[in-house]
DSSP file (Angstrom, degrees, kcal/mol; ACC not computed):
  #  RESIDUE AA STRUCTURE BP1 BP2  ACC     N-H-->O    O-->H-N    N-H-->O    O-->H-N    TCO  KAPPA ALPHA  PHI   PSI    X-CA   Y-CA   Z-CA
    1    1 A M     >        0   0    0      0, 0.0     4,-2.5     0, 0.0     5,-0.2   0.000 360.0 360.0 360.0 -38.2   22.7  271.1  142.5
    2    2 A I  H  >  +     0   0    0      2,-0.2     4,-2.9     1,-0.2     5,-0.3   0.912 360.0  52.8 -61.2 -41.0   19.1  270.3  141.9
    3    3 A R  H  > S+     0   0    0      2,-0.2     4,-2.3     1,-0.2     5,-0.2   0.962 109.8  47.9 -52.8 -53.8   18.6  269.5  145.6
    4    4 A V  H  > S+     0   0    0      1,-0.2     4,-1.9     2,-0.2    -2,-0.2   0.895 115.0  45.6 -64.0 -41.2   20.0  272.8  146.6
    5    5 A L  H  X S+     0   0    0     -4,-2.5     4,-2.4     2,-0.2    -1,-0.2   0.932 111.5  50.1 -63.5 -47.1   17.9  274.7  144.0
    6    6 A T  H  X S+     0   0    0     -4,-2.9     4,-2.9    -5,-0.2     7,-0.3   0.900 111.3  48.6 -64.3 -37.1   14.7  273.0  144.8
    7    7 A E  H  < S+     0   0    0     -4,-2.3    -1,-0.2    -5,-0.3    -2,-0.2   0.883 111.6  50.3 -68.2 -34.9   15.1  273.6  148.5
    8    8 A A  H  < S+     0   0    0     -4,-1.9    -2,-0.2    -5,-0.2    -1,-0.2   0.900 113.9  45.1 -66.9 -40.4   15.9  277.3  147.9
    9    9 A I  H  < S+     0   0    0     -4,-2.4    -2,-0.2     1,-0.3    -1,-0.2   0.949 133.9  12.2 -68.0 -51.2   12.8  277.6  145.8
   10   10 A F  S >< S-     0   0    0     -4,-2.9     3,-2.3    -5,-0.2    -1,-0.3  -0.861  80.8-134.5-130.9  97.7   10.5  275.7  148.1
   11   11 A P  T 3  S+     0   0    0      0, 0.0    -4,-0.1     0, 0.0    -3,-0.1  -0.310  97.0  34.6 -55.1 127.6   11.7  275.0  151.7
   12   12 A G  T 3> S+     0   0    0     -5,-0.0     4,-2.4     3,-0.0     5,-0.2   0.157  81.8 115.4 108.9 -14.5   10.8  271.4  152.4
   13   13 A A  T <4>S+     0   0    0     -3,-2.3     5,-2.9    -7,-0.3     6,-0.4   0.827  76.1  49.6 -59.8 -31.4   11.4  270.3  148.8
   14   14 A V  T >45S+     0   0    0      3,-0.2     3,-1.2     2,-0.2    -1,-0.2   0.918 111.1  49.6 -75.4 -36.9   14.4  268.0  149.8
   15   15 A E  T 345S+     0   0    0      1,-0.3    -2,-0.2    -3,-0.1    -1,-0.2   0.899 112.1  47.6 -61.2 -41.3   12.3  266.4  152.5
   16   16 A A  T 3<5S-     0   0    0     -4,-2.4    81,-2.7    80,-0.1    -1,-0.3   0.409 113.3-126.0 -79.4   3.3    9.5  265.9  150.0
   17   17 A K  T X>5 +     0   0    0     -3,-1.2     4,-1.3    -5,-0.2     3,-0.7   0.866  50.4 160.3  49.1  47.4   12.2  264.4  147.6
   18   18 A V  H 3>< +     0   0    0     -5,-2.9     4,-2.3     1,-0.2     5,-0.2   0.853  69.5  65.0 -57.7 -35.2   11.3  266.7  144.8
   19   19 A Y  H 3> S+     0   0    0     -6,-0.4     4,-2.6     1,-0.2    -1,-0.2   0.833  97.0  55.5 -58.3 -34.0   14.7  266.0  143.3
   20   20 A E  H <> S+     0   0    0     -3,-0.7     4,-2.9    74,-0.2     5,-0.2   0.934 107.0  50.2 -64.0 -47.6   13.6  262.4  142.8
   21   21 A F  H  X S+     0   0    0     -4,-1.3     4,-1.8    73,-0.4    -2,-0.2   0.949 113.7  45.0 -53.4 -50.8   10.6  263.7  140.8
   22   22 A I  H  X S+     0   0    0     -4,-2.3     4,-3.3     1,-0.2    -2,-0.2   0.925 113.3  50.9 -61.2 -45.0   12.9  265.8  138.6
   23   23 A Y  H  X S+     0   0    0     -4,-2.6     4,-2.7     1,-0.2    -1,-0.2   0.938 110.2  47.8 -62.2 -46.6   15.4  263.0  138.2
   24   24 A R  H  < S+     0   0    0     -4,-2.9     4,-0.5     1,-0.2    -1,-0.2   0.840 112.6  49.8 -65.9 -30.3   12.8  260.5  137.1
   25   25 A D  H >< S+     0   0    0     -4,-1.8     3,-1.0    -5,-0.2     4,-0.3   0.931 112.0  50.0 -70.8 -46.4   11.4  263.1  134.6
   26   26 A M  H >< S+     0   0    0     -4,-3.3     3,-1.8     1,-0.3     7,-0.6   0.909 105.6  52.9 -59.4 -44.6   15.0  263.7  133.3
   27   27 A I  T 3< S+     0   0    0     -4,-2.7    -1,-0.3     1,-0.3    -2,-0.2   0.623 110.3  49.6 -71.4 -10.2   15.9  260.1  132.7
   28   28 A S  T <  S+     0   0    0     -3,-1.0     2,-0.3    -4,-0.5    -1,-0.3   0.354 112.0  51.5-103.5   3.9   12.8  259.6  130.7
   29   29 A N    <>  -     0   0    0     -3,-1.8     4,-2.1    -4,-0.3     3,-0.2  -0.858  59.2-163.8-147.6 108.0   13.4  262.7  128.5
   30   30 A R  H  > S+     0   0    0     -2,-0.3     4,-2.5     1,-0.2     5,-0.3   0.861  94.3  54.7 -55.1 -42.1   16.6  263.5  126.7
   31   31 A F  H  > S+     0   0    0      1,-0.2     4,-2.6     2,-0.2    -1,-0.2   0.936 109.0  46.1 -64.6 -43.1   15.6  267.1  126.2
   32   32 A L  H  > S+     0   0    0     -3,-0.2     4,-3.1     2,-0.2     5,-0.3   0.935 112.1  52.4 -65.4 -46.3   15.0  267.7  129.9
   33   33 A E  H  X S+     0   0    0     -4,-2.1     4,-2.4    -7,-0.6    -1,-0.2   0.931 113.5  43.9 -56.5 -46.6   18.4  265.9  130.7
   34   34 A E  H  X S+     0   0    0     -4,-2.5     4,-2.7     2,-0.2     5,-0.2   0.897 112.2  52.1 -69.8 -39.1   20.2  268.2  128.3
   35   35 A M  H  X S+     0   0    0     -4,-2.6     4,-2.9    -5,-0.3     5,-0.2   0.917 112.5  45.5 -63.6 -42.0   18.4  271.4  129.4
   36   36 A Y  H  X S+     0   0    0     -4,-3.1     4,-2.7     2,-0.2     5,-0.3   0.908 111.5  52.3 -68.6 -39.0   19.3  270.6  133.1
   37   37 A R  H  X S+     0   0    0     -4,-2.4     4,-1.9    -5,-0.3    -2,-0.2   0.959 115.9  39.8 -58.7 -50.1   22.9  269.8  132.3
   38   38 A N  H  X S+     0   0    0     -4,-2.7     4,-2.1     1,-0.2    -2,-0.2   0.903 116.8  48.2 -69.3 -40.6   23.3  273.1  130.4
   39   39 A G  H  X S+     0   0    0     -4,-2.9     4,-2.5    -5,-0.2    -1,-0.2   0.906 113.6  47.7 -68.3 -39.0   21.3  275.3  132.8
   40   40 A L  H  X S+     0   0    0     -4,-2.7     4,-2.4    -5,-0.2    -1,-0.2   0.872 111.1  51.9 -66.2 -36.4   23.1  273.9  135.9
   41   41 A K  H  X S+     0   0    0     -4,-1.9     4,-2.1    -5,-0.3    -1,-0.2   0.920 111.1  46.5 -68.5 -40.0   26.5  274.3  134.2
   42   42 A R  H  X S+     0   0    0     -4,-2.1     4,-2.4     2,-0.2    -2,-0.2   0.903 113.1  49.2 -66.8 -40.4   25.6  278.0  133.4
   43   43 A L  H  X S+     0   0    0     -4,-2.5     4,-1.9     1,-0.2    -2,-0.2   0.883 112.3  48.6 -70.2 -31.7   24.4  278.7  137.0
   44   44 A N  H  X S+     0   0    0     -4,-2.4     4,-2.0     2,-0.2    -1,-0.2   0.880 111.1  49.3 -71.4 -35.2   27.5  277.1  138.4
   45   45 A E  H  X S+     0   0    0     -4,-2.1     4,-2.7     2,-0.2    -2,-0.2   0.901 112.3  48.9 -65.6 -42.8   29.7  279.2  136.1
   46   46 A E  H  X S+     0   0    0     -4,-2.4     4,-2.7     2,-0.2     5,-0.2   0.872 108.7  52.7 -67.8 -35.6   27.9  282.3  137.1
   47   47 A A  H  X S+     0   0    0     -4,-1.9     4,-3.0     2,-0.2     6,-0.8   0.910 111.8  47.2 -60.7 -44.6   28.2  281.4  140.8
   48   48 A W  H  X S+     0   0    0     -4,-2.0     4,-2.3     4,-0.2    -2,-0.2   0.937 112.3  50.1 -61.8 -48.3   32.0  281.0  140.2
   49   49 A R  H  < S+     0   0    0     -4,-2.7    -2,-0.2     1,-0.2    -1,-0.2   0.911 119.6  35.1 -56.6 -48.3   32.1  284.3  138.4
   50   50 A L  H  < S+     0   0    0     -4,-2.7    -2,-0.2    -5,-0.1    -1,-0.2   0.892 138.3  11.6 -76.4 -41.5   30.2  286.3  141.1
   51   51 A Y  H  < S-     0   0    0     -4,-3.0    -3,-0.2     2,-0.3    -2,-0.2   0.371  89.3-120.4-125.3   4.0   31.5  284.6  144.3
   52   52 A C  S  < S+     0   0    0     -4,-2.3     2,-0.3    -5,-0.4    -4,-0.2   0.870  81.7 106.3  54.8  39.7   34.4  282.5  143.3
   53   53 A L  S    S-     0   0    0     -6,-0.8    -2,-0.3    -9,-0.1    -1,-0.2  -0.975  74.6-109.0-142.2 150.3   32.5  279.5  144.7
   54   54 A N    >   -     0   0    0     -2,-0.3     3,-1.7    -3,-0.1     4,-0.3  -0.482  39.2-106.5 -73.2 156.5   30.6  276.5  143.2
   55   55 A L  G >  S+     0   0    0      1,-0.3     3,-1.1     2,-0.2    -1,-0.1   0.832 120.5  56.5 -48.5 -38.4   26.9  276.5  143.4
   56   56 A L  G 3  S+     0   0    0      1,-0.2    -1,-0.3   -52,-0.0   -12,-0.0   0.707 106.5  51.1 -69.5 -20.3   26.9  273.9  146.1
   57   57 A N  G <  S+     0   0    0     -3,-1.7    -1,-0.2     2,-0.0     2,-0.2   0.348  82.4 112.7-102.8   4.9   29.2  276.0  148.3
   58   58 A L    <   -     0   0    0     -3,-1.1     2,-0.1    -4,-0.3   -11,-0.0  -0.532  64.2-125.9 -81.0 145.9   27.2  279.2  148.3
   59   59 A D     >  -     0   0    0     -2,-0.2     4,-2.8     1,-0.1     5,-0.2  -0.299  35.9 -92.6 -78.5 175.0   25.6  280.4  151.5
   60   60 A Q  H  > S+     0   0    0      1,-0.2     4,-2.2     2,-0.2     5,-0.2   0.853 125.7  49.5 -60.6 -37.4   21.9  281.2  151.6
   61   61 A G  H  > S+     0   0    0      2,-0.2     4,-2.7     1,-0.2    -1,-0.2   0.938 113.3  46.2 -66.5 -47.9   22.4  284.9  150.8
   62   62 A Q  H  > S+     0   0    0      1,-0.2     4,-2.7     2,-0.2     5,-0.2   0.948 112.6  49.7 -60.8 -49.5   24.6  284.2  147.9
   63   63 A L  H  X S+     0   0    0     -4,-2.8     4,-2.5     2,-0.2    -1,-0.2   0.895 110.2  51.2 -59.8 -42.3   22.2  281.5  146.5
   64   64 A T  H  X S+     0   0    0     -4,-2.2     4,-2.6     1,-0.2    -1,-0.2   0.944 111.0  48.8 -59.3 -48.5   19.3  283.9  146.9
   65   65 A G  H  X S+     0   0    0     -4,-2.7     4,-1.8     1,-0.2    -2,-0.2   0.869 110.1  49.7 -61.9 -36.2   21.1  286.5  145.0
   66   66 A L  H  X S+     0   0    0     -4,-2.7     4,-0.8     2,-0.2    -1,-0.2   0.917 113.0  47.8 -64.2 -42.8   22.1  284.2  142.2
   67   67 A M  H  X S+     0   0    0     -4,-2.5     4,-0.5    -5,-0.2     3,-0.2   0.854 108.6  54.4 -70.5 -32.2   18.6  283.0  141.9
   68   68 A A  H >< S+     0   0    0     -4,-2.6     3,-0.7     1,-0.2     4,-0.2   0.902 107.0  51.7 -63.3 -40.3   17.2  286.6  141.9
   69   69 A M  H 3< S+     0   0    0     -4,-1.8    -1,-0.2     1,-0.2    -2,-0.2   0.719 118.5  36.8 -65.7 -20.2   19.5  287.5  139.0
   70   70 A N  H >< S+     0   0    0     -4,-0.8     3,-2.4    -3,-0.2     6,-0.4   0.330  79.9 110.8-111.2   5.2   18.3  284.5  137.1
   71   71 A E  T << S+     0   0    0     -3,-0.7    -1,-0.1    -4,-0.5    -2,-0.1   0.730  81.9  48.2 -61.2 -21.7   14.6  284.5  138.0
   72   72 A N  T 3  S+     0   0    0     -4,-0.2    -1,-0.3    -3,-0.1    -2,-0.1   0.489  86.8 109.3 -91.7  -6.6   13.6  285.6  134.5
   73   73 A S  S <> S-     0   0    0     -3,-2.4     4,-2.1     1,-0.1     5,-0.2  -0.352  77.0-122.2 -72.6 153.9   15.6  283.1  132.7
   74   74 A E  H  > S+     0   0    0      1,-0.2     4,-2.0     2,-0.2     5,-0.2   0.853 110.7  52.1 -63.6 -36.1   13.9  280.2  130.9
   75   75 A F  H  > S+     0   0    0      2,-0.2     4,-2.1     1,-0.2    -1,-0.2   0.893 109.4  46.4 -72.8 -38.2   15.9  277.7  132.9
   76   76 A F  H  > S+     0   0    0     -6,-0.4     4,-2.5     2,-0.2    -2,-0.2   0.901 111.3  52.8 -72.7 -36.3   15.1  279.1  136.3
   77   77 A K  H  X S+     0   0    0     -4,-2.1     4,-2.5    -7,-0.2    -2,-0.2   0.934 112.0  47.4 -60.5 -42.9   11.4  279.4  135.4
   78   78 A Y  H  X S+     0   0    0     -4,-2.0     4,-2.4     2,-0.2    -2,-0.2   0.878 111.6  47.7 -65.7 -41.1   11.4  275.7  134.4
   79   79 A V  H  X S+     0   0    0     -4,-2.1     4,-2.3     2,-0.2    -1,-0.2   0.911 113.0  50.6 -70.9 -37.9   13.2  274.6  137.5
   80   80 A R  H  X S+     0   0    0     -4,-2.5     4,-2.1     2,-0.2    -2,-0.2   0.969 114.1  44.0 -58.4 -52.8   10.7  276.6  139.6
   81   81 A D  H  X S+     0   0    0     -4,-2.5     4,-2.1     1,-0.2    -2,-0.2   0.869 113.4  49.7 -63.0 -39.7    7.8  275.1  137.9
   82   82 A H  H  X S+     0   0    0     -4,-2.4     4,-2.1     2,-0.2    -1,-0.2   0.839 108.6  54.8 -68.3 -32.9    9.3  271.6  138.0
   83   83 A T  H  X S+     0   0    0     -4,-2.3     4,-1.9     2,-0.2    -2,-0.2   0.939 109.8  45.9 -66.9 -47.3    9.9  272.1  141.8
   84   84 A L  H  X S+     0   0    0     -4,-2.1     4,-1.5     2,-0.2    -2,-0.2   0.865 110.3  52.9 -64.6 -36.2    6.3  272.9  142.4
   85   85 A E  H  X S+     0   0    0     -4,-2.1     4,-1.7     1,-0.2    -1,-0.2   0.911 112.2  46.6 -64.4 -40.9    5.0  270.1  140.2
   86   86 A G  H  < S+     0   0    0     -4,-2.1    10,-0.9     1,-0.2    -2,-0.2   0.802 110.1  53.2 -71.5 -27.1    7.2  267.7  142.3
   87   87 A M  H  < S+     0   0    0     -4,-1.9    14,-0.3     8,-0.2    -1,-0.2   0.800 123.9  24.0 -73.0 -29.1    6.1  269.2  145.5
   88   88 A F  H  < S+     0   0    0     -4,-1.5    -2,-0.2    -5,-0.1    -1,-0.2   0.412  95.7 104.5-121.8   1.1    2.4  268.7  144.8
   89   89 A S  S  < S-     0   0    0     -4,-1.7    13,-0.2     1,-0.2    12,-0.1  -0.283  87.5 -71.3 -78.3 168.1    2.0  265.9  142.2
   90   90 A D    >   -     0   0    0      1,-0.2     3,-2.0     2,-0.1     5,-0.4  -0.390  44.1-125.7 -57.5 135.5    0.9  262.5  143.1
   91   91 A P  G >  S+     0   0    0      0, 0.0     3,-2.4     0, 0.0    -1,-0.2   0.702 101.9  78.3 -55.3 -24.5    3.6  260.7  145.0
   92   92 A I  G 3  S+     0   0    0      1,-0.3    -2,-0.1     2,-0.1     4,-0.1   0.671  87.0  62.5 -62.3 -15.0    3.6  257.8  142.6
   93   93 A Y  G <  S-     0   0    0     -3,-2.0    -1,-0.3     2,-0.1   -69,-0.1   0.329 123.4 -97.1 -94.9   5.9    5.7  260.1  140.3
   94   94 A G  S <  S+     0   0    0     -3,-2.4   -73,-0.4     1,-0.4   -74,-0.2   0.205  94.3  73.7 110.0 -24.4    8.6  260.4  142.7
   95   95 A G        +     0   0    0     -5,-0.4    -1,-0.4   -75,-0.2     4,-0.2  -0.358  65.9  61.8-106.5-168.1    8.1  263.7  144.6
   96   96 A N  S >  S-     0   0    0    -10,-0.9     3,-2.3     1,-0.2   -79,-0.2   0.871  80.3-154.1  58.6  38.2    5.7  264.8  147.3
   97   97 A Y  G >  S+     0   0    0    -81,-2.7     3,-1.9     1,-0.3    -1,-0.2  -0.174  73.9   0.5 -52.1 135.1    7.3  262.0  149.6
   98   98 A L  G 3  S-     0   0    0      1,-0.3    -1,-0.3    -3,-0.1    -2,-0.1   0.716 124.2 -77.3  51.9  25.1    4.9  260.8  152.2
   99   99 A A  G <> S+     0   0    0     -3,-2.3     4,-2.8    -4,-0.2    -1,-0.3   0.792  84.9 153.9  61.7  31.6    2.3  263.2  150.7
  100  100 A L  H <>  +     0   0    0     -3,-1.9     4,-2.0     1,-0.2     5,-0.1   0.853  69.9  47.4 -63.4 -35.8    4.1  266.1  152.4
  101  101 A G  H  > S+     0   0    0    -14,-0.3     4,-1.2     2,-0.2    -1,-0.2   0.890 112.9  48.3 -73.9 -34.4    3.0  268.7  149.9
  102  102 A W  H  >>S+     0   0    0      2,-0.2     5,-2.6     1,-0.2     4,-0.8   0.918 111.0  51.2 -64.6 -40.8   -0.6  267.5  150.0
  103  103 A R  H ><5S+     0   0    0     -4,-2.8     3,-0.7     1,-0.2    -2,-0.2   0.883 104.2  58.5 -65.0 -36.5   -0.5  267.5  153.8
  104  104 A L  H 3<5S+     0   0    0     -4,-2.0    -1,-0.2     1,-0.3    -2,-0.2   0.854 112.3  40.5 -57.4 -34.9    0.7  271.0  153.7
  105  105 A L  H 3<5S-     0   0    0     -4,-1.2    -1,-0.3    -3,-0.4    -2,-0.2   0.555 116.6-113.1 -87.1  -9.9   -2.4  271.9  151.8
  106  106 A G  T <<5 +     0   0    0     -4,-0.8     2,-0.5    -3,-0.7    -3,-0.2   0.613  67.0 144.9  84.4  12.3   -4.7  269.7  153.8
  107  107 A Y      < -     0   0    0     -5,-2.6    -1,-0.3    -6,-0.2    -2,-0.1  -0.749  38.1-159.4 -88.3 125.9   -5.4  267.3  151.0
  108  108 A A        -     0   0    0     -2,-0.5    20,-1.3     1,-0.3    -1,-0.1   0.616  46.4-100.7 -79.7 -15.5   -5.9  263.7  152.0
  109  109 A G        -     0   0    0     18,-0.2    -1,-0.3    -7,-0.1     2,-0.1  -0.505  62.1 -30.0 111.8 173.6   -5.2  262.2  148.6
  110  110 A P        +     0   0    0      0, 0.0     2,-0.3     0, 0.0    18,-0.0  -0.403  63.8 169.3 -65.1 134.3   -7.4  260.8  145.9
  111  111 A T        -     0   0    0     -2,-0.1     2,-0.5     2,-0.0    -2,-0.1  -0.975  27.6-131.0-140.6 149.3  -10.6  259.3  147.1
  112  112 A Y        +     0   0    0     -2,-0.3     0, 0.0     2,-0.0     0, 0.0  -0.913  21.8 179.3-108.2 134.5  -13.8  258.2  145.3
  113  113 A H        -     0   0    0     -2,-0.5     5,-0.1     8,-0.0    -2,-0.0  -0.980  30.8-121.6-131.0 120.2  -17.2  259.3  146.4
  114  114 A P    >   -     0   0    0      0, 0.0     3,-2.4     0, 0.0     4,-0.5  -0.292  31.7-113.3 -52.6 143.0  -20.4  258.2  144.6
  115  115 A P  G >  S+     0   0    0      0, 0.0     3,-1.2     0, 0.0     4,-0.3   0.812 114.0  60.6 -49.1 -36.9  -22.3  261.2  143.3
  116  116 A E  G 3  S+     0   0    0      1,-0.2     3,-0.2     2,-0.1     4,-0.0   0.621 104.5  51.7 -71.9 -10.2  -25.2  260.6  145.6
  117  117 A T  G X  S+     0   0    0     -3,-2.4     3,-2.0     1,-0.1     4,-0.3   0.443  77.0  99.2 -97.5  -6.9  -22.9  261.0  148.7
  118  118 A L  G X  S+     0   0    0     -3,-1.2     3,-1.0    -4,-0.5    -1,-0.1   0.816  80.9  54.1 -55.3 -37.6  -21.2  264.4  147.8
  119  119 A N  G 3  S+     0   0    0     -4,-0.3    -1,-0.3     1,-0.2    -2,-0.1   0.598 106.9  52.0 -75.8 -10.6  -23.5  266.4  150.0
  120  120 A D  G <  S+     0   0    0     -3,-2.0    -1,-0.2     2,-0.1    -2,-0.2   0.306  80.9 133.1-106.2   8.6  -22.6  264.2  153.1
  121  121 A L    <   -     0   0    0     -3,-1.0     2,-0.3    -4,-0.3    -3,-0.0  -0.310  33.3-170.6 -67.9 140.7  -18.9  264.4  152.9
  122  122 A K        -     0   0    0     -2,-0.1    -2,-0.1     0, 0.0    -1,-0.0  -0.937  37.7 -93.9-125.7 152.4  -16.7  265.1  155.8
  123  123 A L        -     0   0    0     -2,-0.3     2,-0.1     1,-0.1   -16,-0.0  -0.383  47.8-117.6 -67.4 138.0  -13.0  265.9  155.6
  124  124 A P        -     0   0    0      0, 0.0    -1,-0.1     0, 0.0     3,-0.0  -0.390  15.4-156.7 -75.8 153.3  -11.0  262.6  156.1
  125  125 A S  S    S+     0   0    0     -2,-0.1     2,-0.4     2,-0.0    -2,-0.1   0.541  75.0  67.1-101.1 -13.4   -8.7  262.3  159.1
  126  126 A L  S    S-     0   0    0      3,-0.0     2,-0.3     0, 0.0     3,-0.0  -0.876  72.1-142.1-111.8 137.4   -6.5  259.6  157.6
  127  127 A Y        -     0   0    0     -2,-0.4   -18,-0.2     1,-0.1   -19,-0.1  -0.724  34.3 -99.7 -93.7 149.1   -4.2  259.9  154.6
  128  128 A Y        -     0   0    0    -20,-1.3     2,-0.2    -2,-0.3    -1,-0.1  -0.350  42.6-103.8 -68.6 151.6   -4.0  257.1  152.1
  129  129 A S        -     0   0    0      1,-0.1    -1,-0.1     2,-0.1    -3,-0.0  -0.533  27.6-172.9 -79.8 137.0   -1.0  254.7  152.5
  130  130 A L    >>> +     0   0    0     -2,-0.2     3,-2.0     3,-0.1     4,-1.4   0.308  39.3 134.8-106.4   4.7    1.8  255.1  150.0
  131  131 A E  T 345S+     0   0    0      1,-0.3     5,-0.1     2,-0.2    -2,-0.1  -0.351  80.9   0.2 -59.0 125.7    3.7  252.0  151.3
  132  132 A G  T 345S+     0   0    0      3,-0.4    -1,-0.3    -2,-0.1     4,-0.0   0.420 121.9  78.3  80.7  -2.5    4.9  249.9  148.4
  133  133 A I  T <45S+     0   0    0     -3,-2.0    -2,-0.2     3,-0.0    -1,-0.1   0.883 102.2  15.4-101.7 -56.9    3.4  252.3  145.8
  134  134 A A  T  <5S+     0   0    0     -4,-1.4     2,-0.3     1,-0.1    -3,-0.1   0.738 118.2  39.2-100.0 -26.2    5.7  255.3  145.3
  135  135 A Y      < -     0   0    0     -5,-0.5     2,-0.4     2,-0.0    -3,-0.4  -0.919  53.7-153.7-133.1 152.0    9.1  254.5  146.9
  136  136 A E        -     0   0    0     -2,-0.3     2,-0.5    -5,-0.1    -5,-0.0  -0.926  30.5-115.5-117.3 145.3   11.5  251.7  147.3
  137  137 A D        -     0   0    0     -2,-0.4     2,-0.2     1,-0.1    -2,-0.0  -0.718  25.9-163.5 -83.1 130.5   13.9  251.3  150.1
  138  138 A K              0   0    0     -2,-0.5    -1,-0.1     1,-0.2    -2,-0.0  -0.371 360.0 360.0-113.6  52.0   17.5  251.6  148.5
  139  139 A E              0   0    0     -2,-0.2    -1,-0.2     0, 0.0    -2,-0.0   0.410 360.0 360.0-101.4 360.0   19.5  250.2  151.4
């Protein structure tokens, strides 16, 4: 359900593995885990009440309608904010896979520039490597 919601909030979120960011955050924080369980349960119940379908089976229009009805709820606001955090945070935290969010913004990643060179900076053409830092192969 988190994958479906994050992708609906920000297209490309699944490819950027935003759900991994949220999952890592949830397993380290009991409050978040409980909030997501309760919020997703309520959204799923509302999807069933409105469309006689589970959240995972809604088409794009139904999902958009469900989200629009809930856009002012505390849970939806939190999921939206959490999605954006996962899309643009440092990839070492589990989201922004392959720096996709950063690349979308044209940000090459963290770099160090001595103060005396700041006037001579040119935009980098290479992104820093995330290999072995942020993700493990789970095969």
